[in-house]
N, CA and C atoms as a LAMMPS dump frame, in Angstrom:
ITEM: TIMESTEP
0
ITEM: NUMBER OF ATOMS
432
ITEM: BOX BOUNDS ff ff ff
-5.0000000000000000e+02 5.0000000000000000e+02
-5.0000000000000000e+02 5.0000000000000000e+02
-5.0000000000000000e+02 5.0000000000000000e+02
ITEM: ATOMS id mol type element x y z
1 1 1 N -378.643 -369.279 423.969
2 1 2 C -377.739 -370.386 424.155
3 1 3 C -377.311 -370.462 425.609
4 2 1 N -377.07 -371.678 426.067
5 2 2 C -376.6 -371.891 427.428
6 2 3 C -375.751 -373.149 427.465
7 3 1 N -374.849 -373.209 428.436
8 3 2 C -373.939 -374.348 428.581
9 3 3 C -374.327 -375.152 429.812
10 4 1 N -374.481 -376.446 429.622
11 4 2 C -374.835 -377.338 430.717
12 4 3 C -373.615 -377.568 431.607
13 5 1 N -373.809 -377.476 432.92
14 5 2 C -372.727 -377.64 433.89
15 5 3 C -373.193 -378.547 435.021
16 6 1 N -372.26 -379.012 435.817
17 6 2 C -372.6 -379.801 436.998
18 6 3 C -371.366 -380.382 437.649
19 7 1 N -371.451 -380.617 438.972
20 7 2 C -370.299 -381.185 439.685
21 7 3 C -370.273 -382.706 439.591
22 8 1 N -371.41 -383.31 439.229
23 8 2 C -371.497 -384.756 439.047
24 8 3 C -372.575 -385.032 438.001
25 9 1 N -372.755 -386.301 437.656
26 9 2 C -373.692 -386.671 436.594
27 9 3 C -375.111 -386.218 436.924
28 10 1 N -375.542 -386.446 438.141
29 10 2 C -376.921 -386.08 438.508
30 10 3 C -377.151 -384.577 438.403
31 11 1 N -376.218 -383.792 438.906
32 11 2 C -376.365 -382.331 438.822
33 11 3 C -376.328 -381.872 437.366
34 12 1 N -375.476 -382.506 436.548
35 12 2 C -375.387 -382.15 435.135
36 12 3 C -376.716 -382.434 434.435
37 13 1 N -377.291 -383.611 434.707
38 13 2 C -378.576 -383.969 434.089
39 13 3 C -379.68 -383.022 434.558
40 14 1 N -379.667 -382.655 435.822
41 14 2 C -380.649 -381.697 436.34
42 14 3 C -380.502 -380.367 435.603
43 15 1 N -379.263 -379.902 435.448
44 15 2 C -379.007 -378.643 434.739
45 15 3 C -379.499 -378.739 433.296
46 16 1 N -379.201 -379.865 432.633
47 16 2 C -379.654 -380.031 431.256
48 16 3 C -381.173 -379.895 431.162
49 17 1 N -381.878 -380.552 432.057
50 17 2 C -383.349 -380.483 432.033
51 17 3 C -383.837 -379.052 432.224
52 18 1 N -383.183 -378.313 433.118
53 18 2 C -383.575 -376.915 433.342
54 18 3 C -383.384 -376.101 432.066
55 19 1 N -382.271 -376.321 431.395
56 19 2 C -381.992 -375.592 430.149
57 19 3 C -382.935 -376.031 429.036
58 20 1 N -383.199 -377.318 428.96
59 20 2 C -384.041 -377.857 427.901
60 20 3 C -385.463 -377.299 427.964
61 21 1 N -385.985 -377.175 429.169
62 21 2 C -387.366 -376.715 429.303
63 21 3 C -387.493 -375.204 429.465
64 22 1 N -386.39 -374.49 429.428
65 22 2 C -386.413 -373.028 429.474
66 22 3 C -386.649 -372.517 428.045
67 23 1 N -387.778 -371.888 427.827
68 23 2 C -388.16 -371.466 426.467
69 23 3 C -387.258 -370.38 425.889
70 24 1 N -386.503 -369.671 426.731
71 24 2 C -385.632 -368.613 426.216
72 24 3 C -384.281 -369.154 425.732
73 25 1 N -384.044 -370.439 425.929
74 25 2 C -382.787 -371.058 425.486
75 25 3 C -383.06 -371.889 424.249
76 26 1 N -382.312 -371.595 423.163
77 26 2 C -382.565 -372.281 421.901
78 26 3 C -381.498 -373.314 421.531
79 27 1 N -380.32 -373.254 422.156
80 27 2 C -379.24 -374.197 421.889
81 27 3 C -378.587 -374.549 423.221
82 28 1 N -378.246 -375.826 423.406
83 28 2 C -377.59 -376.247 424.642
84 28 3 C -376.172 -376.699 424.328
85 29 1 N -375.223 -376.073 425.015
86 29 2 C -373.821 -376.412 424.833
87 29 3 C -373.366 -377.494 425.795
88 30 1 N -372.55 -378.406 425.281
89 30 2 C -371.953 -379.458 426.102
90 30 3 C -370.441 -379.235 426.061
91 31 1 N -369.85 -378.836 427.2
92 31 2 C -368.426 -378.478 427.208
93 31 3 C -367.492 -379.68 427.168
94 32 1 N -366.257 -379.415 426.755
95 32 2 C -365.268 -380.49 426.657
96 32 3 C -364.932 -381.09 428.014
97 33 1 N -365.1 -380.342 429.099
98 33 2 C -364.752 -380.875 430.418
99 33 3 C -365.811 -381.824 430.984
100 34 1 N -366.822 -382.146 430.196
101 34 2 C -367.833 -383.107 430.633
102 34 3 C -367.2 -384.469 430.923
103 35 1 N -366.037 -384.73 430.338
104 35 2 C -365.351 -386.008 430.595
105 35 3 C -364.988 -386.177 432.068
106 36 1 N -364.943 -385.074 432.795
107 36 2 C -364.584 -385.136 434.212
108 36 3 C -365.706 -385.708 435.078
109 37 1 N -366.941 -385.678 434.583
110 37 2 C -368.055 -386.18 435.407
111 37 3 C -368.752 -387.405 434.825
112 38 1 N -368.716 -387.573 433.512
113 38 2 C -369.304 -388.762 432.888
114 38 3 C -368.198 -389.79 432.662
115 39 1 N -368.367 -391.023 433.137
116 39 2 C -367.327 -392.036 432.945
117 39 3 C -366.936 -392.218 431.474
118 40 1 N -367.907 -392.101 430.57
119 40 2 C -367.64 -392.234 429.142
120 40 3 C -367.361 -390.907 428.461
121 41 1 N -367.116 -389.869 429.243
122 41 2 C -366.79 -388.557 428.695
123 41 3 C -367.969 -387.873 428.02
124 42 1 N -367.652 -386.877 427.22
125 42 2 C -368.698 -386.116 426.535
126 42 3 C -369.561 -386.995 425.645
127 43 1 N -369.002 -388.012 424.947
128 43 2 C -369.874 -388.87 424.142
129 43 3 C -370.984 -389.515 424.971
130 44 1 N -370.695 -389.894 426.203
131 44 2 C -371.735 -390.468 427.06
132 44 3 C -372.818 -389.435 427.366
133 45 1 N -372.412 -388.196 427.596
134 45 2 C -373.392 -387.134 427.844
135 45 3 C -374.264 -386.915 426.612
136 46 1 N -373.66 -386.9 425.439
137 46 2 C -374.416 -386.722 424.19
138 46 3 C -375.392 -387.879 424.002
139 47 1 N -374.935 -389.1 424.22
140 47 2 C -375.809 -390.277 424.088
141 47 3 C -376.993 -390.174 425.058
142 48 1 N -376.73 -389.73 426.278
143 48 2 C -377.812 -389.581 427.261
144 48 3 C -378.833 -388.556 426.765
145 49 1 N -378.344 -387.435 426.281
146 49 2 C -379.243 -386.394 425.778
147 49 3 C -380.095 -386.94 424.638
148 50 1 N -379.464 -387.58 423.668
149 50 2 C -380.205 -388.068 422.502
150 50 3 C -381.173 -389.189 422.853
151 51 1 N -380.781 -390.082 423.742
152 51 2 C -381.675 -391.191 424.079
153 51 3 C -382.832 -390.754 424.97
154 52 1 N -382.644 -389.691 425.736
155 52 2 C -383.705 -389.248 426.642
156 52 3 C -384.57 -388.123 426.092
157 53 1 N -384.068 -387.429 425.104
158 53 2 C -384.815 -386.28 424.596
159 53 3 C -385.061 -386.345 423.098
160 54 1 N -384.561 -387.39 422.431
161 54 2 C -384.824 -387.584 420.995
162 54 3 C -384.902 -386.255 420.268
163 55 1 N -383.866 -385.487 420.359
164 55 2 C -383.889 -384.101 419.91
165 55 3 C -384.452 -383.935 418.505
166 56 1 N -384.034 -384.746 417.55
167 56 2 C -384.492 -384.566 416.179
168 56 3 C -385.94 -384.943 415.937
169 57 1 N -386.559 -385.651 416.882
170 57 2 C -387.924 -386.123 416.685
171 57 3 C -388.972 -385.322 417.456
172 58 1 N -388.581 -384.243 418.068
173 58 2 C -389.521 -383.45 418.856
174 58 3 C -389.746 -382.091 418.205
175 59 1 N -390.952 -381.598 418.33
176 59 2 C -391.287 -380.286 417.755
177 59 3 C -390.49 -379.171 418.421
178 60 1 N -390.205 -379.311 419.711
179 60 2 C -389.481 -378.267 420.435
180 60 3 C -388.002 -378.627 420.598
181 61 1 N -387.46 -379.332 419.629
182 61 2 C -386.079 -379.796 419.698
183 61 3 C -385.102 -378.639 419.887
184 62 1 N -384.085 -378.897 420.687
185 62 2 C -383.015 -377.923 420.887
186 62 3 C -381.72 -378.555 420.421
187 63 1 N -381.035 -377.902 419.505
188 63 2 C -379.788 -378.481 419.006
189 63 3 C -378.682 -378.463 420.064
190 64 1 N -377.705 -379.339 419.846
191 64 2 C -376.538 -379.452 420.713
192 64 3 C -375.363 -378.742 420.047
193 65 1 N -374.606 -378.046 420.872
194 65 2 C -373.364 -377.41 420.432
195 65 3 C -372.246 -377.93 421.317
196 66 1 N -371.17 -378.444 420.721
197 66 2 C -370.03 -378.928 421.493
198 66 3 C -369.021 -377.802 421.66
199 67 1 N -368.637 -377.572 422.903
200 67 2 C -367.674 -376.51 423.198
201 67 3 C -366.285 -377.086 423.373
202 68 1 N -365.409 -376.774 422.45
203 68 2 C -364.011 -377.123 422.579
204 68 3 C -363.655 -378.554 422.261
205 69 1 N -362.346 -378.774 422.189
206 69 2 C -361.771 -380.083 421.893
207 69 3 C -360.4 -380.109 422.563
208 70 1 N -360.088 -381.187 423.271
209 70 2 C -358.839 -381.241 424.033
210 70 3 C -357.601 -381.402 423.175
211 71 1 N -357.525 -382.44 422.37
212 71 2 C -356.261 -382.787 421.723
213 71 3 C -356.33 -383.045 420.219
214 72 1 N -357.381 -383.726 419.765
215 72 2 C -357.413 -384.191 418.384
216 72 3 C -358.855 -384.167 417.895
217 73 1 N -359.158 -383.238 417.007
218 73 2 C -360.543 -383.062 416.554
219 73 3 C -361.039 -384.286 415.783
220 74 1 N -360.16 -384.955 415.052
221 74 2 C -360.563 -386.14 414.3
222 74 3 C -360.972 -387.254 415.264
223 75 1 N -360.158 -387.475 416.306
224 75 2 C -360.501 -388.494 417.298
225 75 3 C -361.775 -388.12 418.041
226 76 1 N -361.985 -386.845 418.303
227 76 2 C -363.217 -386.378 418.959
228 76 3 C -364.431 -386.742 418.109
229 77 1 N -364.376 -386.437 416.834
230 77 2 C -365.504 -386.685 415.936
231 77 3 C -365.771 -388.19 415.785
232 78 1 N -364.71 -388.986 415.751
233 78 2 C -364.864 -390.435 415.573
234 78 3 C -365.584 -391.105 416.739
235 79 1 N -365.724 -390.414 417.856
236 79 2 C -366.407 -390.991 419.015
237 79 3 C -367.925 -391.025 418.852
238 80 1 N -368.427 -390.358 417.807
239 80 2 C -369.872 -390.246 417.608
240 80 3 C -370.304 -391.006 416.358
241 81 1 N -371.482 -391.601 416.425
242 81 2 C -372.047 -392.268 415.252
243 81 3 C -372.547 -391.205 414.276
244 82 1 N -372.839 -391.615 413.059
245 82 2 C -373.363 -390.655 412.073
246 82 3 C -374.717 -390.111 412.53
247 83 1 N -375.53 -390.941 413.186
248 83 2 C -376.81 -390.448 413.714
249 83 3 C -376.593 -389.39 414.782
250 84 1 N -375.624 -389.617 415.656
251 84 2 C -375.323 -388.621 416.698
252 84 3 C -374.781 -387.346 416.078
253 85 1 N -373.886 -387.487 415.109
254 85 2 C -373.331 -386.297 414.453
255 85 3 C -374.418 -385.483 413.772
256 86 1 N -375.447 -386.153 413.251
257 86 2 C -376.528 -385.417 412.584
258 86 3 C -377.327 -384.563 413.565
259 87 1 N -377.229 -384.873 414.851
260 87 2 C -377.949 -384.104 415.873
261 87 3 C -377.089 -383.008 416.506
262 88 1 N -375.785 -383.026 416.222
263 88 2 C -374.889 -382.007 416.763
264 88 3 C -374.849 -380.852 415.778
265 89 1 N -375.332 -379.694 416.217
266 89 2 C -375.404 -378.54 415.325
267 89 3 C -374.036 -377.993 414.979
268 90 1 N -373.142 -377.937 415.985
269 90 2 C -371.867 -377.275 415.758
270 90 3 C -370.877 -377.611 416.863
271 91 1 N -369.621 -377.244 416.583
272 91 2 C -368.553 -377.406 417.564
273 91 3 C -367.612 -376.229 417.399
274 92 1 N -367.229 -375.619 418.51
275 92 2 C -366.246 -374.546 418.394
276 92 3 C -364.949 -374.984 419.049
277 93 1 N -363.872 -374.647 418.408
278 93 2 C -362.552 -374.979 418.927
279 93 3 C -361.521 -374.167 418.16
280 94 1 N -360.435 -373.841 418.816
281 94 2 C -359.328 -373.157 418.132
282 94 3 C -358.307 -374.163 417.615
283 95 1 N -358.585 -375.451 417.796
284 95 2 C -357.586 -376.472 417.467
285 95 3 C -357.245 -376.509 415.97
286 96 1 N -358.208 -376.25 415.09
287 96 2 C -357.906 -376.246 413.646
288 96 3 C -356.997 -375.062 413.328
289 97 1 N -357.289 -373.925 413.922
290 97 2 C -356.449 -372.736 413.748
291 97 3 C -355.042 -373.02 414.281
292 98 1 N -354.979 -373.599 415.459
293 98 2 C -353.721 -373.939 416.117
294 98 3 C -352.888 -374.88 415.237
295 99 1 N -353.527 -375.93 414.708
296 99 2 C -352.832 -376.87 413.832
297 99 3 C -352.364 -376.205 412.543
298 100 1 N -353.151 -375.298 412.014
299 100 2 C -352.77 -374.62 410.776
300 100 3 C -351.531 -373.754 410.996
301 101 1 N -351.471 -373.06 412.119
302 101 2 C -350.281 -372.258 412.437
303 101 3 C -349.045 -373.159 412.458
304 102 1 N -349.198 -374.353 413.026
305 102 2 C -348.089 -375.316 413.117
306 102 3 C -347.741 -375.896 411.743
307 103 1 N -348.644 -375.73 410.761
308 103 2 C -348.417 -376.287 409.425
309 103 3 C -348.934 -377.708 409.288
310 104 1 N -349.749 -378.155 410.241
311 104 2 C -350.296 -379.516 410.211
312 104 3 C -351.373 -379.642 409.138
313 105 1 N -351.256 -380.681 408.349
314 105 2 C -352.194 -380.955 407.263
315 105 3 C -353.032 -382.172 407.657
316 106 1 N -354.32 -381.96 407.895
317 106 2 C -355.188 -383.048 408.344
318 106 3 C -355.251 -384.19 407.351
319 107 1 N -355.154 -383.879 406.061
320 107 2 C -355.232 -384.941 405.055
321 107 3 C -354.022 -385.876 405.123
322 108 1 N -352.971 -385.459 405.822
323 108 2 C -351.776 -386.289 406.013
324 108 3 C -351.764 -386.929 407.402
325 109 1 N -352.874 -386.817 408.125
326 109 2 C -352.959 -387.419 409.454
327 109 3 C -352.355 -386.577 410.56
328 110 1 N -352.016 -385.336 410.272
329 110 2 C -351.379 -384.45 411.259
330 110 3 C -352.458 -383.708 412.055
331 111 1 N -353.114 -384.449 412.966
332 111 2 C -354.289 -383.894 413.65
333 111 3 C -354.099 -383.646 415.147
334 112 1 N -352.981 -384.059 415.716
335 112 2 C -352.749 -383.83 417.146
336 112 3 C -352.452 -382.358 417.406
337 113 1 N -353.015 -381.847 418.487
338 113 2 C -352.782 -380.451 418.857
339 113 3 C -351.303 -380.231 419.167
340 114 1 N -350.717 -379.14 418.657
341 114 2 C -349.324 -378.833 419
342 114 3 C -349.156 -378.658 420.51
343 115 1 N -347.96 -378.893 420.994
344 115 2 C -347.691 -378.844 422.44
345 115 3 C -347.553 -377.426 422.985
346 116 1 N -347.421 -376.437 422.12
347 116 2 C -347.3 -375.059 422.588
348 116 3 C -348.677 -374.434 422.732
349 117 1 N -348.756 -373.375 423.515
350 117 2 C -350.025 -372.698 423.776
351 117 3 C -350.241 -371.589 422.756
352 118 1 N -351.427 -371.598 422.183
353 118 2 C -351.767 -370.578 421.196
354 118 3 C -352.093 -369.259 421.907
355 119 1 N -351.687 -368.168 421.293
356 119 2 C -352.042 -366.843 421.778
357 119 3 C -352.82 -366.164 420.653
358 120 1 N -354.122 -366.092 420.811
359 120 2 C -354.965 -365.576 419.731
360 120 3 C -354.79 -364.072 419.5
361 121 1 N -354.029 -363.421 420.349
362 121 2 C -353.75 -361.999 420.141
363 121 3 C -352.508 -361.784 419.284
364 122 1 N -351.715 -362.836 419.064
365 122 2 C -350.513 -362.732 418.24
366 122 3 C -350.873 -362.807 416.762
367 123 1 N -350.002 -362.23 415.966
368 123 2 C -350.104 -362.397 414.519
369 123 3 C -349.147 -363.52 414.126
370 124 1 N -349.656 -364.476 413.384
371 124 2 C -348.843 -365.607 412.956
372 124 3 C -348.616 -365.495 411.455
373 125 1 N -347.432 -365.041 411.088
374 125 2 C -347.13 -364.786 409.685
375 125 3 C -347.103 -366.051 408.836
376 126 1 N -346.876 -367.195 409.453
377 126 2 C -346.801 -368.445 408.689
378 126 3 C -348.178 -369.051 408.428
379 127 1 N -349.231 -368.375 408.85
380 127 2 C -350.582 -368.914 408.709
381 127 3 C -350.974 -369.016 407.24
382 128 1 N -351.44 -370.2 406.833
383 128 2 C -351.853 -370.44 405.454
384 128 3 C -353.374 -370.591 405.392
385 129 1 N -354.038 -369.646 404.737
386 129 2 C -355.492 -369.742 404.596
387 129 3 C -355.896 -370.942 403.75
388 130 1 N -355.064 -371.294 402.795
389 130 2 C -355.364 -372.471 401.969
390 130 3 C -355.345 -373.739 402.822
391 131 1 N -354.318 -373.895 403.663
392 131 2 C -354.243 -375.054 404.556
393 131 3 C -355.398 -375.031 405.552
394 132 1 N -355.702 -373.862 406.082
395 132 2 C -356.81 -373.728 407.028
396 132 3 C -358.118 -374.193 406.391
397 133 1 N -358.403 -373.712 405.195
398 133 2 C -359.629 -374.105 404.49
399 133 3 C -359.641 -375.599 404.183
400 134 1 N -358.494 -376.154 403.798
401 134 2 C -358.42 -377.597 403.537
402 134 3 C -358.669 -378.393 404.818
403 135 1 N -358.117 -377.939 405.933
404 135 2 C -358.33 -378.623 407.214
405 135 3 C -359.798 -378.54 407.639
406 136 1 N -360.41 -377.388 407.438
407 136 2 C -361.842 -377.228 407.762
408 136 3 C -362.676 -378.179 406.9
409 137 1 N -362.388 -378.24 405.613
410 137 2 C -363.13 -379.14 404.721
411 137 3 C -362.946 -380.603 405.136
412 138 1 N -361.742 -380.942 405.575
413 138 2 C -361.467 -382.306 406.038
414 138 3 C -362.387 -382.638 407.22
415 139 1 N -362.49 -381.724 408.172
416 139 2 C -363.347 -381.926 409.351
417 139 3 C -364.809 -381.985 408.933
418 140 1 N -365.236 -381.089 408.071
419 140 2 C -366.628 -381.091 407.609
420 140 3 C -366.987 -382.423 406.964
421 141 1 N -366.084 -382.968 406.16
422 141 2 C -366.335 -384.258 405.511
423 141 3 C -366.464 -385.399 406.499
424 142 1 N -365.726 -385.314 407.612
425 142 2 C -365.845 -386.339 408.653
426 142 3 C -367.235 -386.342 409.278
427 143 1 N -367.854 -385.175 409.295
428 143 2 C -369.138 -385.038 409.98
429 143 3 C -370.33 -385.359 409.09
430 144 1 N -370.081 -385.648 407.826
431 144 2 C -371.179 -385.976 406.912
432 144 3 C -371.667 -387.39 407.107
């Protein structure tokens, strides 16, 4: 796995091509900070990748992994079409964990990231595994 980086769109695209054609890399990550270089943010980068490399239609296809989410995972997911979502292998973020600690229930529309900073080394006694699992299922259903 490798993460595509760049100081501007051209450098990012060059980096992507290097990663794509490197046989030792099997998954390409697109970070949340891609919005800083693509005018349309990470969705524009994903669209460029899919339109130029038709990932699902090639024998040597490399899946996409999205790294992180800034504020609202539901709004992040809604930026992609169902065809685009079918090409995204995975997304990692602590935002669902963070929302669960806060007691936010995605099924009630409580999807904005809390304003406090999470410390993953702390123990959070109020953490509900049932709410966490329900929030995860809510996100999974959005991606279907």
